[in-house]
C-alpha positions as CSV (number, residue, x, y, z in Angstrom):
1,S,100.3,148.0,-114.0
2,P,97.3,148.3,-116.4
3,N,97.7,144.8,-117.8
4,S,98.1,143.1,-114.4
5,F,95.5,140.5,-113.4
6,L,95.3,142.4,-110.1
7,T,93.1,145.0,-111.8
8,L,90.3,142.4,-111.4
9,F,90.4,143.2,-107.7
10,T,90.1,147.0,-108.0
11,G,86.4,147.2,-108.5
12,V,83.2,145.1,-109.0
13,Q,83.6,144.6,-112.7
14,A,84.8,141.0,-112.4
15,D,82.8,138.3,-110.7
16,D,84.3,136.0,-108.0
17,G,84.6,133.1,-110.3
18,T,86.6,135.0,-112.8
19,R,88.9,136.3,-110.1
20,A,89.4,132.7,-108.8
21,E,90.1,131.3,-112.3
22,V,92.6,133.9,-113.4
23,A,94.4,133.9,-110.0
24,A,94.7,130.1,-110.2
25,N,96.3,130.3,-113.7
26,I,98.8,132.9,-112.5
27,L,99.7,130.8,-109.4
28,A,100.2,127.8,-111.6
29,Q,102.8,129.6,-113.7
30,S,104.8,130.9,-110.7
31,Q,108.2,129.2,-109.8
32,S,108.5,131.0,-106.4
33,R,108.8,128.9,-103.3
34,E,106.8,131.4,-101.3
35,I,104.0,131.4,-103.9
36,A,104.1,127.6,-103.8
37,K,103.2,127.7,-100.1
38,V,100.3,130.0,-100.8
39,K,99.1,127.8,-103.7
40,S,99.2,124.7,-101.4
41,E,97.0,126.5,-98.8
42,L,94.5,127.6,-101.5
43,D,94.3,124.1,-103.0
44,G,92.8,123.0,-99.7
45,L,89.7,125.2,-100.2
46,T,86.6,124.0,-101.9
47,A,85.5,125.8,-105.1
48,E,82.9,127.8,-103.2
49,E,85.4,128.8,-100.5
50,T,87.9,129.9,-103.2
51,R,85.3,132.1,-104.9
52,D,84.3,133.6,-101.5
53,F,88.0,134.2,-100.6
54,Y,88.8,136.1,-103.8
55,G,85.4,137.9,-103.6
56,R,86.5,139.5,-100.3
57,I,89.6,141.1,-101.7
58,T,89.6,144.8,-102.8
59,I,92.7,146.6,-103.9
60,F,92.8,150.4,-103.8
61,P,95.2,151.5,-106.5
62,A,97.3,154.7,-106.2
63,A,96.5,155.1,-102.5
64,P,98.9,157.3,-100.5
65,R,101.8,155.6,-98.9
66,I,101.7,155.4,-95.1
67,N,104.6,157.9,-94.8
68,E,102.7,160.4,-96.8
69,I,99.7,160.5,-94.5
70,P,101.0,163.0,-92.0
71,M,101.7,165.5,-94.8
72,L,98.2,165.0,-96.2
73,V,96.6,165.4,-92.8
74,D,98.7,168.5,-92.2
75,Q,97.1,170.1,-95.3
76,R,93.8,169.8,-93.5
77,L,95.1,171.6,-90.4
78,R,95.8,175.0,-91.9
79,T,93.5,176.7,-89.5
80,V,95.5,175.4,-86.5
81,R,98.7,177.1,-85.5
82,R,101.7,175.3,-86.9
83,E,103.3,174.6,-83.5
84,F,100.3,172.6,-82.4
85,R,99.8,170.5,-85.5
86,V,102.2,167.6,-84.5
87,A,100.3,167.2,-81.2
88,L,97.0,167.3,-83.0
89,F,98.0,164.8,-85.5
90,E,99.3,162.4,-82.8
91,R,95.9,162.6,-81.0
92,L,94.0,161.9,-84.3
93,E,96.4,159.0,-85.0
94,G,95.8,157.6,-81.6
95,W,92.0,157.8,-81.9
96,W,92.2,156.2,-85.4
97,T,94.4,153.3,-84.2
98,D,92.1,152.6,-81.2
99,T,89.0,152.7,-83.5
100,V,90.6,150.4,-86.0
101,I,91.6,147.9,-83.3
102,K,88.0,147.9,-82.0
103,L,86.7,147.3,-85.5
104,L,89.2,144.4,-86.3
105,S,88.6,142.8,-82.9
106,G,84.8,142.9,-83.3
107,E,84.2,145.3,-80.4
108,R,82.9,147.8,-82.9
109,K,80.4,146.7,-85.5
110,K,79.7,149.7,-87.6
111,P,82.2,150.8,-90.3
112,I,84.4,153.9,-90.1
113,K,83.0,156.5,-92.3
114,V,84.7,159.5,-93.8
115,Q,82.4,161.9,-92.0
116,E,83.3,160.4,-88.6
117,V,87.0,161.0,-89.2
118,S,86.3,164.6,-90.4
119,D,84.1,165.3,-87.4
120,K,86.7,163.9,-85.0
121,L,89.4,166.0,-86.6
122,A,87.3,169.1,-86.3
123,A,86.5,168.4,-82.7
124,L,90.2,167.9,-81.8
125,A,91.3,171.0,-83.8
126,D,88.7,173.0,-81.9
127,E,90.5,172.3,-78.6
128,Y,93.6,174.1,-79.9
129,R,91.9,177.5,-80.4
130,A,93.0,180.5,-78.4
131,D,90.1,180.2,-75.9
132,N,90.4,176.5,-75.4
133,L,92.8,173.7,-74.3
134,P,92.8,170.0,-75.1
135,I,91.4,167.8,-72.3
136,T,93.2,164.4,-72.4
137,F,93.0,163.1,-68.9
138,R,89.3,162.6,-68.5
139,N,88.7,159.1,-67.0
140,R,92.4,158.6,-66.4
141,H,93.6,156.9,-63.1
142,P,96.9,157.0,-61.4
143,D,99.0,153.9,-61.3
144,G,98.5,151.9,-58.2
145,K,95.8,152.0,-55.5
146,I,94.4,155.2,-54.2
147,D,94.9,155.2,-50.4
148,A,92.6,157.9,-48.9
149,L,93.5,156.8,-45.3
150,N,97.3,156.9,-45.5
151,D,98.2,159.3,-48.4
152,P,100.7,161.7,-46.7
153,R,100.2,164.7,-49.0
154,I,99.1,167.9,-47.4
155,F,96.0,168.4,-49.5
156,V,94.8,164.9,-48.5
157,E,95.5,165.6,-44.8
158,Q,93.4,168.8,-45.1
159,L,90.4,166.7,-46.2
160,R,90.9,164.1,-43.4
161,V,90.8,167.0,-40.9
162,L,87.3,167.7,-42.1
163,D,86.3,164.1,-41.4
164,L,85.2,163.6,-45.0
165,P,84.3,160.0,-46.1
166,A,86.9,158.0,-48.0
167,G,85.0,158.2,-51.2
168,R,85.1,162.0,-51.4
169,I,88.8,162.0,-50.6
170,Q,89.4,159.4,-53.4
171,N,87.6,161.8,-55.8
172,A,89.8,164.6,-54.6
173,I,93.0,162.5,-55.2
174,L,91.7,161.8,-58.8
175,D,91.0,165.4,-59.5
176,Y,94.5,166.4,-58.2
177,Y,96.1,163.7,-60.4
178,R,94.2,164.6,-63.5
179,A,94.7,168.3,-63.1
180,F,98.5,167.9,-62.4
181,E,99.0,165.6,-65.3
182,Q,96.9,167.8,-67.6
183,R,99.0,170.8,-66.8
184,S,102.2,168.8,-67.5
185,S,100.8,167.8,-70.8
186,W,99.9,171.4,-71.8
187,A,103.4,172.5,-70.8
188,R,105.1,169.8,-72.8
189,E,103.1,170.8,-75.9
190,N,103.8,174.5,-75.3
191,L,100.1,175.3,-75.2
192,L,100.2,177.7,-72.3
193,V,101.0,181.4,-72.5
194,S,103.8,182.6,-70.2
195,G,102.6,183.1,-66.7
196,E,99.1,181.8,-67.5
197,I,99.1,179.1,-64.8
198,E,100.4,181.6,-62.2
199,E,97.7,184.1,-63.1
200,Y,95.0,181.5,-63.0
201,E,96.1,180.3,-59.5
202,D,96.2,183.9,-58.2
203,R,92.6,184.3,-59.4
204,L,91.5,181.1,-57.7
205,V,93.2,182.1,-54.4
206,E,91.5,185.5,-54.6
207,E,88.1,183.9,-55.1
208,W,88.8,181.4,-52.3
209,A,89.7,184.3,-49.9
210,H,86.4,186.0,-50.6
211,Y,84.3,183.0,-49.9
212,R,86.5,182.0,-46.9
213,E,85.5,185.2,-45.2
214,I,81.8,184.3,-45.6
215,A,82.2,180.7,-44.5
216,F,84.3,181.6,-41.4
217,E,82.5,184.8,-40.3
218,T,81.0,183.1,-37.3
219,I,84.3,181.3,-36.3
220,T,86.1,182.8,-33.3
221,D,88.9,181.7,-31.0
222,D,86.2,180.2,-28.8
223,S,84.5,178.2,-31.5
224,Q,84.1,174.5,-30.9
225,P,85.7,171.9,-33.1
226,D,82.4,170.9,-34.7
227,A,81.7,174.4,-35.7
228,C,85.2,174.7,-37.3
229,I,84.6,171.4,-39.2
230,A,81.2,172.6,-40.4
231,A,82.7,175.9,-41.7
232,G,85.5,174.0,-43.4
233,K,83.1,171.7,-45.1
234,E,81.1,174.7,-46.4
235,L,84.2,176.2,-47.9
236,Y,85.3,173.0,-49.5
237,L,81.8,172.3,-50.8
238,W,82.0,175.7,-52.5
239,A,85.3,174.8,-54.2
240,E,83.9,171.4,-55.3
241,M,80.5,172.5,-56.6
242,E,80.3,176.2,-57.2
243,T,83.5,177.2,-59.0
244,E,82.8,176.0,-62.6
245,R,82.9,179.6,-63.8
246,L,86.6,179.9,-62.7
247,R,88.0,178.6,-65.9
248,I,91.6,178.8,-67.0
249,R,90.2,179.7,-70.5
250,E,86.7,180.4,-71.5
251,R,85.9,177.1,-73.1
252,V,87.9,174.8,-70.8
253,M,84.9,173.5,-68.8
254,E,86.2,170.1,-67.5
255,P,85.5,170.1,-63.8
256,Y,88.7,168.4,-62.7
257,V,90.7,171.3,-64.1
258,V,89.2,173.7,-61.4
259,R,88.8,171.2,-58.6
260,G,92.3,169.8,-59.1
261,A,93.7,173.3,-59.2
262,F,92.4,174.0,-55.7
263,H,94.0,170.7,-54.5
264,I,97.3,171.7,-56.1
265,L,97.1,175.0,-54.2
266,A,96.2,173.2,-51.0
267,N,99.3,171.1,-51.5
268,S,101.7,174.0,-52.1
269,T,105.0,174.1,-50.2
270,P,106.3,175.4,-48.0
271,S,102.8,176.5,-47.1
272,P,99.4,175.8,-48.7
273,R,97.9,178.7,-50.5
274,V,94.4,177.6,-49.7
275,Y,93.0,175.6,-46.8
276,W,89.6,174.4,-45.6
277,H,89.6,174.0,-41.9
278,P,89.7,177.4,-40.1
279,R,92.6,176.2,-37.8
280,F,94.5,174.1,-40.3
281,M,97.4,176.5,-40.7
282,Q,97.9,176.6,-36.9
283,R,97.8,172.8,-36.8
284,L,100.3,172.6,-39.7
285,A,102.6,175.0,-37.9
286,Q,102.5,172.8,-34.8
287,L,103.2,169.7,-36.8
288,L,106.2,171.4,-38.5
289,G,107.4,172.8,-35.2
290,I,107.4,176.4,-36.3
291,A,105.5,179.4,-35.1
292,A,102.0,180.0,-36.5
């Protein structure tokens, strides 16, 4: 209220000594047991410590209550489609909580400024435009250890057939995990247009088929194993390093989305939609005990 002594803490108009003196008088008048505990703690401070303590307190009157914040933020999201606003708010809230924790724990030194929050909100909102999608699995890792040598999935076996080093296979497993989880996240938030993933995969398969013919044009039934492996490595290197332009949407430029999509296709059942080694399909047919 306007006459409360707490108004001394709403600005810089009162010096620390005045705050300490008035607060001490108020505490002395209180009959509350809880207040008595606080008073006992404060009595253990020196005069200088008491002034410093009260000098560090600032009250922001008429601030929005915490349950009003989502509504106030929503008013800033009018340019974002309504069905995406909850997801956008949750991402902003997650960033804010993480930033505040770092600030309180001392990991972050600089204060959080209004412009930083506005810039973050604008950046997140931009990911929900029609030509973009949010990227939320960058730097994520699957639970447990990545086992490049014993992972039984077909897309991993395809890479082992090429005699790739364990490090590259581990990277492939990461790309697969991130792309798979990212797709699941997009689906849960209803960010994808009906049939969008299927059309994107068809486009990747078509591009892969074009380059496969180039990579395998010298491979014949008489080709030696080393030649087949070399051709397979060339095709896989293309998928790894030269397919950035094959985006699900124009502004989705995160590499794991494309690379992981190829691994998802290479892991399709009952038969992979893409493969790297020229004779992998025949080998798979033999392993499954069916005709090639």
